[in-house]
C-alpha positions as CSV (number, residue, x, y, z in Angstrom):
1,M,68.3,87.8,92.6
2,Q,65.2,88.0,90.4
3,G,63.5,91.0,88.8
4,R,60.6,92.0,86.6
5,N,59.8,94.8,84.1
6,V,63.4,95.9,83.6
7,E,62.6,98.4,80.8
8,P,66.1,99.4,79.6
9,C,66.8,95.9,78.4
10,R,63.1,95.1,77.6
11,C,63.1,92.1,79.8
12,Q,60.3,90.7,81.9
13,G,62.4,88.4,84.0
14,G,65.9,87.4,85.0
15,C,68.3,86.2,87.5
16,A,72.0,86.2,88.4
17,L,73.5,83.0,89.7
18,G,76.9,82.5,91.4
19,C,78.9,79.3,91.2
20,G,77.3,78.1,94.5
21,H,73.9,77.7,92.8
22,F,75.5,75.6,90.0
23,Q,77.1,73.3,92.6
24,R,73.9,72.9,94.5
25,F,71.6,72.5,91.5
26,A,73.8,70.7,88.9
27,G,72.1,68.1,86.9
28,P,68.5,68.1,85.5
29,P,66.4,71.2,85.6
30,V,65.2,71.9,89.2
31,V,63.3,74.5,91.1
32,L,65.1,76.9,93.5
33,P,63.9,76.8,97.1
34,G,60.2,77.7,97.3
35,K,57.1,76.4,95.7
36,D,56.5,79.3,93.2
37,S,56.8,78.0,89.7
38,E,58.3,81.4,88.6
39,Q,61.4,80.4,90.4
40,A,62.1,77.6,87.9
41,L,65.1,78.2,85.6
42,P,66.3,77.0,82.2
43,W,69.0,74.8,83.5
44,T,69.9,73.4,80.1
45,I,71.0,76.9,79.0
46,L,72.7,77.7,82.3
47,T,74.6,74.5,82.3
48,Y,75.7,75.1,78.7
49,V,77.0,78.6,79.6
50,R,78.8,77.3,82.6
51,R,80.5,74.5,80.6
52,T,81.4,76.6,77.4
53,H,81.8,80.1,78.9
54,E,79.9,81.3,75.8
55,P,76.7,83.5,75.8
56,V,73.4,82.2,74.6
57,F,71.0,84.5,72.6
58,I,67.7,83.2,71.3
59,G,65.9,85.9,69.2
60,D,62.6,84.0,68.9
61,A,62.1,81.1,71.4
62,S,58.9,80.1,69.7
63,K,60.9,78.8,66.8
64,P,63.1,75.7,66.9
65,H,66.5,76.3,68.6
66,P,69.2,74.1,70.2
67,F,67.5,74.4,73.7
68,S,63.9,73.7,72.6
69,S,63.8,70.6,74.9
70,D,64.2,72.7,78.0
71,E,61.1,72.2,80.2
72,Y,61.2,75.7,81.6
73,L,61.3,77.4,78.2
74,A,58.5,75.1,76.9
75,R,56.1,76.4,79.6
76,S,57.4,79.9,80.4
77,G,56.2,81.6,77.1
78,A,59.5,83.4,76.8
79,R,60.0,85.0,73.3
80,S,63.5,86.4,73.7
81,V,66.2,84.8,75.8
82,L,69.7,86.0,76.8
83,C,72.2,84.3,79.1
84,L,75.7,85.8,79.7
85,P,78.6,84.1,81.5
86,L,80.1,86.2,84.4
87,M,83.8,85.9,83.9
88,R,86.6,87.2,86.1
89,Q,90.2,86.8,84.9
90,E,89.1,83.9,82.7
91,Q,87.4,82.2,85.6
92,F,83.7,81.5,85.6
93,S,81.9,83.0,88.6
94,G,78.2,82.8,87.6
95,A,75.6,83.6,84.9
96,L,73.2,86.5,84.1
97,Y,69.9,85.2,82.6
98,L,67.3,87.6,81.1
99,E,64.1,86.9,79.1
100,N,61.2,88.8,77.4
101,N,57.8,87.3,77.1
102,L,56.3,89.9,74.8
103,A,58.7,90.6,71.9
104,T,61.2,88.7,69.7
105,N,64.8,90.0,69.3
106,A,64.4,92.2,72.3
107,F,68.1,92.3,73.0
108,S,69.7,94.6,70.4
109,P,73.5,94.8,69.8
110,A,73.6,98.1,71.7
111,R,71.9,96.6,74.7
112,L,74.1,93.5,74.5
113,A,77.2,95.7,74.8
114,L,75.7,97.5,77.8
115,L,74.7,94.2,79.4
116,G,78.2,92.9,78.8
117,H,79.6,95.8,80.9
118,I,77.0,95.0,83.6
119,A,78.0,91.3,83.6
120,S,81.6,92.3,84.0
121,Q,80.7,94.4,87.0
122,A,78.6,91.6,88.5
123,A,81.5,89.2,88.2
124,I,83.8,91.6,90.1
125,S,81.1,92.1,92.7
126,I,80.7,88.4,93.3
127,E,84.4,87.9,93.6
128,N,84.7,90.8,96.0
129,A,81.9,89.5,98.1
130,R,83.9,86.3,98.6
131,L,87.0,88.3,99.5
132,Y,85.1,90.3,102.1
133,A,83.9,87.1,103.6
134,D,87.5,86.0,103.9
135,V,88.3,89.3,105.6
136,E,85.6,88.7,108.2
137,R,87.0,85.3,109.0
138,A,90.2,86.9,110.0
139,R,88.4,88.2,113.1
140,E,88.7,84.6,114.4
141,L,92.3,85.4,115.2
142,T,91.4,87.3,118.3
143,Q,89.1,84.6,119.4
144,A,91.8,82.0,118.9
145,H,94.2,84.2,120.9
146,A,91.7,84.3,123.8
147,R,91.2,80.5,123.7
148,L,94.9,80.0,123.8
149,V,95.2,82.1,127.0
150,D,92.5,80.0,128.7
151,T,94.1,76.7,127.6
152,A,97.5,77.8,128.8
153,R,96.2,78.8,132.2
154,A,94.2,75.6,132.5
155,V,97.2,73.4,132.1
156,G,99.3,75.6,134.4
157,M,102.3,76.0,132.0
158,A,102.9,79.7,133.0
159,E,106.3,80.2,131.3
160,G,105.4,78.2,128.2
161,A,102.1,80.0,127.8
162,S,103.8,83.4,128.2
163,N,106.3,82.6,125.5
164,V,103.6,81.4,123.1
165,L,101.4,84.3,123.8
166,H,104.2,86.8,123.2
167,N,105.1,85.2,119.9
168,V,101.4,85.0,118.8
169,G,100.9,88.6,120.0
170,N,103.7,89.8,117.6
171,V,102.1,88.1,114.7
172,L,98.6,89.3,115.8
173,T,99.8,92.9,115.8
174,S,100.8,92.7,112.2
175,A,97.6,90.8,111.3
176,V,95.4,93.4,112.9
177,I,97.2,96.2,111.0
178,N,96.8,94.2,107.8
179,L,93.1,93.8,108.6
180,E,92.7,97.5,109.2
181,M,94.2,98.2,105.8
182,M,91.7,95.8,104.2
183,H,88.8,97.4,106.0
184,H,90.0,100.8,104.8
185,A,90.2,99.5,101.2
186,V,86.7,98.1,101.4
187,G,85.3,101.3,103.0
188,S,86.9,103.5,100.2
189,S,85.7,101.2,97.4
190,R,84.2,103.0,94.4
191,F,81.2,100.7,94.1
192,G,79.1,103.8,94.7
193,R,80.1,105.1,91.3
194,L,78.7,102.0,89.8
195,K,75.4,102.6,91.5
196,Q,75.4,106.2,90.1
197,A,76.1,104.9,86.6
198,T,73.2,102.4,86.8
199,A,70.9,105.1,88.2
200,L,71.6,107.2,85.0
201,I,70.7,104.2,82.8
202,L,67.5,103.7,84.7
203,K,66.6,107.4,84.5
204,H,67.0,107.4,80.7
205,R,65.6,104.0,80.1
206,E,62.8,105.3,77.8
207,G,65.4,106.7,75.4
208,L,68.4,104.7,76.2
209,A,69.7,104.4,72.6
210,E,69.7,108.2,72.2
211,F,71.2,108.7,75.7
212,L,74.2,106.4,74.9
213,A,74.7,107.7,71.3
214,P,78.1,109.3,70.6
215,G,78.1,113.0,71.5
216,A,75.0,112.6,73.8
217,R,75.1,113.1,77.5
218,G,75.6,109.4,78.1
219,G,77.9,108.8,75.2
220,N,80.9,108.2,77.4
221,L,79.1,106.0,79.9
222,P,80.2,102.6,78.4
223,S,83.9,103.8,78.4
224,Y,83.4,105.0,82.0
225,L,82.1,101.6,83.0
226,A,85.0,99.9,81.4
227,A,87.5,102.2,83.2
228,L,85.6,101.7,86.5
229,A,85.9,97.9,86.0
230,E,89.7,98.2,85.6
231,E,89.9,100.2,88.8
232,L,87.8,97.7,90.7
233,I,90.0,94.9,89.4
234,G,93.0,96.7,90.8
235,E,91.3,97.1,94.1
236,Q,90.4,93.4,94.1
237,T,94.1,92.5,93.3
238,R,95.3,94.5,96.3
239,L,92.7,92.8,98.5
240,V,93.9,89.4,97.3
241,E,97.5,90.3,98.2
242,D,96.4,91.4,101.7
243,I,94.4,88.2,102.2
244,D,97.6,86.2,101.2
245,A,99.5,88.1,103.8
246,M,96.8,87.3,106.4
247,S,97.0,83.7,105.4
248,R,100.8,83.8,106.2
249,H,100.0,85.3,109.6
250,I,97.5,82.6,110.4
251,E,99.9,79.8,109.3
252,H,102.7,81.2,111.5
253,I,100.3,81.4,114.5
254,R,99.4,77.7,113.8
255,A,103.0,76.8,113.6
256,I,103.9,78.6,116.9
257,V,101.1,76.6,118.7
258,Q,102.3,73.3,117.0
259,V,105.9,74.0,118.0
260,Q,104.8,74.6,121.6
261,Q,102.9,71.3,121.7
262,T,106.1,69.4,120.8
263,Y,108.3,71.5,123.0
264,A,107.9,69.3,126.1
265,R,109.4,66.4,124.0
266,T,112.2,68.8,122.8
267,S,111.6,67.6,119.3
268,L,112.4,69.7,116.3
269,M,110.7,69.7,112.9
270,T,113.8,70.3,110.9
271,E,114.0,70.7,107.1
272,E,116.4,72.2,104.5
273,C,115.7,76.0,104.6
274,D,116.7,79.0,102.6
275,L,117.6,81.6,105.3
276,A,117.1,84.4,102.8
277,Q,113.5,83.3,102.3
278,L,112.9,83.1,106.0
279,I,114.2,86.6,106.4
280,D,111.8,87.7,103.6
281,D,108.9,85.9,105.3
282,A,109.6,87.6,108.6
283,L,109.8,91.0,107.0
284,R,106.6,90.4,105.1
285,I,104.8,89.6,108.4
286,Q,106.2,92.8,110.0
287,M,106.1,95.0,107.0
288,A,102.8,96.8,107.7
289,A,103.9,97.6,111.2
290,L,107.3,98.9,110.0
291,K,105.6,101.2,107.5
292,R,103.2,102.4,110.1
293,H,106.1,103.3,112.4
294,G,108.0,105.1,109.5
295,V,110.9,102.7,109.6
296,V,113.3,102.8,106.6
297,L,114.3,99.2,105.8
298,R,117.6,98.0,104.1
299,C,118.5,94.4,103.4
300,E,122.0,93.1,102.8
301,I,121.7,89.5,101.8
302,A,124.7,87.4,100.8
303,P,124.4,83.9,99.3
304,V,124.8,81.2,101.9
305,P,124.1,77.4,101.8
306,M,120.8,75.9,102.7
307,L,120.6,75.0,106.4
308,K,118.7,72.2,108.1
309,V,116.7,74.0,110.9
310,D,113.2,74.2,112.3
311,K,112.0,77.1,110.0
312,H,109.1,78.2,112.3
313,K,111.4,78.6,115.3
314,V,113.8,80.6,113.2
315,L,110.9,82.7,111.9
316,Q,109.7,83.2,115.5
317,I,113.2,84.5,116.5
318,L,113.4,86.9,113.5
319,I,110.0,88.3,114.1
320,N,110.9,89.0,117.8
321,L,114.1,90.7,116.8
322,I,112.5,92.8,114.1
323,S,109.7,93.8,116.5
324,N,112.2,94.8,119.2
325,A,114.1,96.9,116.8
326,K,110.9,98.6,115.6
327,H,110.1,99.6,119.2
328,A,113.7,100.7,119.8
329,L,113.3,103.2,116.9
330,D,110.1,104.8,118.4
331,G,112.2,107.3,120.2
332,V,114.1,108.4,117.1
333,P,112.6,111.3,114.9
334,E,110.8,110.2,111.8
335,G,113.1,110.1,108.7
336,K,116.0,108.7,110.9
337,R,114.4,105.4,111.8
338,N,116.8,103.0,110.0
339,L,116.7,99.2,110.2
340,C,119.1,96.9,108.4
341,V,118.8,93.1,108.1
342,R,121.9,91.3,107.1
343,L,122.7,87.7,106.1
344,V,126.4,86.8,105.9
345,G,128.5,83.6,105.9
346,E,131.9,83.6,107.6
347,G,133.9,80.3,107.5
348,K,131.8,77.6,109.1
349,R,129.2,79.9,110.5
350,V,126.2,81.9,109.1
351,R,124.9,85.0,110.8
352,I,121.6,86.9,110.6
353,Q,121.9,90.4,112.0
354,V,119.2,92.9,112.8
355,V,120.8,96.4,113.2
356,D,118.8,99.5,114.3
357,D,119.7,103.2,115.0
358,G,117.4,103.2,118.0
359,M,117.6,103.9,121.8
360,G,120.5,101.5,122.3
361,I,121.2,99.5,125.5
362,A,122.6,100.9,128.8
363,P,125.7,99.0,130.0
364,E,124.1,98.1,133.4
365,V,121.2,96.1,131.8
366,R,123.2,94.1,129.2
367,E,123.6,91.1,131.5
368,K,119.8,91.0,132.1
369,L,118.6,91.1,128.5
370,F,117.9,87.4,128.2
371,T,116.5,86.9,131.7
372,H,112.9,85.7,131.8
373,G,110.6,88.5,132.6
374,F,113.1,91.3,132.2
375,T,112.1,94.2,129.9
376,T,113.0,97.8,129.3
377,R,109.6,98.7,127.8
378,P,106.7,99.8,130.1
379,E,104.3,97.6,128.1
380,G,106.7,94.7,127.6
381,H,106.6,91.3,129.2
382,G,110.2,90.2,129.0
383,F,109.5,86.9,127.2
384,G,110.6,87.6,123.6
385,L,114.4,87.6,124.0
386,H,114.3,84.8,126.6
387,S,112.3,82.5,124.4
388,S,114.3,83.4,121.3
389,A,117.6,82.6,123.1
390,L,116.2,79.2,124.2
391,A,115.0,78.5,120.6
392,A,118.4,79.4,119.2
393,Q,120.1,77.0,121.6
394,M,117.7,74.2,120.7
395,L,118.7,74.7,117.0
396,G,122.4,74.5,117.9
397,G,123.0,78.2,117.4
398,R,123.2,81.3,119.7
399,L,121.6,84.7,120.0
400,T,123.6,87.8,121.1
401,L,122.7,91.5,121.5
402,E,125.3,94.2,121.3
403,S,125.2,98.0,121.8
404,Q,127.7,100.8,122.3
405,G,125.4,102.4,124.8
406,T,122.2,104.5,125.3
407,G,121.2,106.3,122.1
408,K,123.7,104.4,119.9
409,G,121.5,101.6,118.5
410,A,121.9,97.9,118.8
411,V,122.9,94.8,116.8
412,A,121.1,91.5,117.3
413,T,123.0,88.5,115.9
414,L,121.5,85.0,115.3
415,E,124.3,82.6,114.5
416,F,124.3,79.0,113.3
417,P,127.1,76.6,112.5
418,L,127.3,75.3,108.9
419,P,127.5,71.5,108.4
């Protein structure tokens, strides 16, 4: 952006550049898109700030200084020049450039402190803009889901497509909840407070020094801006964590599709896996949905040896089991929705159990649980347990589901032999 006649800082021109501008215009001084000569920039200074992460202050540009050879400064008539790096967690994200063509030493220490706060806010805003762009890209998940449906129908693999879509749907549910949380965080951001603070500065620009003096009405404004910056940093950290979770969702969807592509060849992509880590990954993917349903989670993880399995197939099974347990708990009053995930080793076998206090299983339907298309939920498809049991068999293990009856909960057990 560029501006003119910014009185609080006594500057007649300026701009803020993100890293993208430096990547595009690195090298000799150039002119930004457009033919207006006012759009030229002192790239010698900007490149120096980018390289050293240090500010540049020229009190009188008409006198010799280290950047006297810059073509822009030679013809612009600038008297006072200031260039500040925009830093975010020790990472360079851009530069703020200001100049005054009328007076020397236009940027006093008090104004430098204020501009430092503004530069910090600008760095946070640039980083958050990138994060919000990543959030928007998550919308492509739904489009990918639709394309997957069309492709599955086109090749006529009805059962295979149903299994893939069921597994993708489980992950998409968690991804959508995660996306809603990110949108809520963005919507409740306190960027508006920053606008109010800058409005106060502009309102009192004629007497800014007096307004910011200790004891004056604006005496606490620099401290407020610093506190606001810390809050925005915390907000950004939470968004980064949410985007990391979204990345895991996307990676698992990609893996599900890749596994299905190799399914016809009955090949497995096996590797040494930490079962405790796979349990943690599955719970992370489902955590937002579990919290939303008011489920109280308990984990009992015993040390077991590493196991050579297809980790994405195991992850697919665990996500299905956790999702089923979550739905089984919907009929239980809040505060009593308990879910336990166990990892135990017994002799030459290792077991992962998902135990819930939910609706249980009626004796007459136990024999049908793993039948393709059978479901006890009105909105269910009957693909999850069927595909999970097949995946367990491919891995050399087995999947069982036990219950003492209706209203008495259930225990799903995924069992593998140890080498």
